[in-house]
N, C-alpha and C positions, 0 to 999 in steps of 0.2 A: 251916420249909416246910409250906403246908398242901398238901393233895390238887392244887387248881387250879394251885397256885403250882409245884408238881413237875410238873404238865405240861407246864405255859406252860417252864418250864425243859428238859424233853427236846425240845419243839419248838424251843427257842432255839439250841438243840444241835445241830438237826438244819439249820437255816436256817445257823448257822456250814459247817457241813461243807459244805454244797449252794454257800453262796457262795466257799467257799473251791478247791472242785473245778471253778470255773466261771468265775473271775475272771482268768483267767490269758491277760496280750493283749486286755482287752478293752480297748476306745475308748470316747471319750464319745458317739462317731456309732451304736452298737448299738443305735438304736430300734425297739420291736416294736410301737407303736403306741398310742396315747392313753388314759389312764386314767381312771375313772370319775368323781376331781377334776376333771378337763378340761388335766392335762399330761401329756408325753411319759410313755410309759412304756420304760424302758431295758431292756436284755434280764437284768439283774442283778435289778432290782428285780422283776421277773416269774420269774426262777429262786427268791427268796426267799418269794416268796406263795407258789408253787404247791408249797413246802414245807412251809408252814402249812397249807394247804387241808389237805393230804393227811393232816399228822398229827391236824388235828382228824379227820378224819374215820378215820384208821385206830385212834385210840383212842376212839371216839366220844365226844366230848364234846358236852355237853348245851348248845351253843351255837350262835347266827349267827356268822358274821361281815360284819364291815363292814371294807374294804380302799380303800387308796387306788387301787387298778387293778382289783378285780372291783366295787367298790362295795360295796352290800348282798347278798350271799348267805344266804337263807331257809332256816334248816334244820328248824322249825317250832319255836323254843325261845324262851322269855321273857329270856334273858339273849345279852347280845350281845360276841365279841372282835373291837375295836378295834384293828386294825394297821396299821403303818407297816412293811411288810414290808425297807423297807432304809432308813431315814432317813441322811440324809448321802449319795447317789447322788453326787455333785458330787465330792465327799473319796472317796468308793469308788472311782471310775471314773479318779482325778489319784495315789493312791497315799497322799492326807493319813489319815493313822491312827487317825480319828473319825468312826467311822459305825455305825448298829444295829440293830437290829430291835428296833420297840416294839411292846407288846401290851399292853390293857387288858380287863379285865372290868366290864361293866355292865348294865343296862339301856334309860334310855329318853333319859339324860342325864350329867352329869357329878355329880349330886347322888348316884345310885346307884353311881356306881365304888366295887367291891369288891375289885378286886385289881391291880396294875401290874406288869410287869414289860418290864426294858430288859438287855440287852445288847450290850457293844461288840463287834462281828463281827470286830474285826482282835485283840483282846487279850483276848477271851475273860471282861473283868468283868461280873460281872451287879450288876444295880442292880432289887429289889423291893420291894414293899411289900403288906398286904393290911388292910381297913380295921380298925380298932380295934386294931391289932398293931405299928405301928410299920414299920417302913423300914428296909433292910438293903444292905450292900453286899459282897459278896465273903461272906454270913452273917452279917457282923456289923453292930453296931445303929449307925445313921446318925443325925444330929440336925441342923439347922441351927445354924449359928453363934450365938452368945447376945451378939455383938460383933463393932464393923465390922470386914471384912477387911479394905475395900478393894479389891474387884474388882467390874467392872460388867461383865458377858457382857448386850450386847445387838445389834442390827439397825441401831439410829439411827446417821445421819449428821448432816454439821452440815448440815442440812436448817433451810428456815423454821419448821419448826412448834415449839411451845414443847417438848413431852414429848420430842422430840429433843435441844434447846440443853439442858437441863436435864440427862440422862443424861450427855449429853457435857461437861458442866461440871463433876459429879464430879468430885472430887478421888482420886487413885489408879491404878490398872491397867484397863484396859478393853479386854478380849476380843470376840472371835467367832471362832465354831467352826466351824458350819455344820451343826450335827447339835441340832434341840431338843432333843430327846429327855435325850440327853446330857447338854446345856447346864444342863436344868431337874436333872437328879439332882445336879451340881457343885453346886447350892443349896441340893439337899437334903443333901449329905453335908460344908457347913459350908464349903467351897473358895472360896464367891462371896456378896455381898451379896444380888443381885439380876440375874433373867435379862427381858432384852424384848422384844420383836417388836412395838413401839408407834411410832407416829410416822406420818409419810405412806408410804401403800403399804407397810406392815411388816405385814402378817396372815396368818396360818396357821394351819391346819386340826387338826380334830379328831384327825386319826389320829396327828400328828406332835405332841401335847403332851397326851394323855388318859391313859397312862402316867406322865406324868413329872408330872402334876395330882397323885393319889393320893400319890406316890410324895414330893412334896414334903410336903404335907400332911400326913401321918402320920409326917413327916420333925419338925414342929412347926413348919412354914412357909407362908404362904398364896399362892394364884394367883388371881389378879384381871385384870378388861380394864382399857382406860386410862380408868377413870371410879374403879378403886377396889373395885368391884364382884366379888365372889365370882363365877369363869367361870363358868358352866355352860353348856357345848355339846351340843347333842344330835347324832344321826346322819349327820348329811347332809353328806358327803364334800367337796359342792364349796363350803361353807359359808366363810367365812373370819373370822379375829375377831383383836385383838390381845389380847397376856398379858403378864401381868409376874409373875412367881414370884420369890417377895424370903422374908426369913428373916424377917421382921418388917414392923407398917406403918411402920418409922423408914425404913428403906430407899425405900418405896414413896412416903410421903409427901414428900420430898426432891426427886422428878420429876412429881409430877402437880401 
């Protein structure tokens, strides 16, 4: 694990401790404002975000911060830390053990992604990647599956649009877990053929998928939009996009 990933790991542990210290007795109604992305901010979102911001400042990391809640925090740096402090807030506040902190380092867009880190805040399991160095799960190298798994992760329903129908028509098991960063990591680890937020109304933000994008790509997979073009989002947290993460172009072409 290189220096920046080691720093992110220290921050990830800090977030996990802060979450555990503040999550007992919390309900879905504990809202504390509106985030920069236009969605309501839960108390636990703010707790996790504050832990990251404080960690970056105390460690004097040469990074600006781009976050779901605070938006862009300009610290006068060239590199940016793109974070979702609590991905899967609904799961977290309802006792569903599948939620994470997601952090990625990049300049202006996904083409400049240099590191990604996703920690399951319930289990403590960690996925991470650095550009050109591969992807890892708890320190062990991971790779997308080289053959069909038969597992499709999507937010597609039986809607009128073609891509949703084609996803749901695929043979195998269909799953939806409610935490995009961890869902992408399942593709990277070879547990699923594809993860898709595509079709009518199924858009997602850069903060949710920045870390997952480099983790999937470094594991040998691909991350595209709903036209099969390599996904390349910028820093604006208010913008949303379709996203498909796949082990190869084979399952991607089955749904496009």
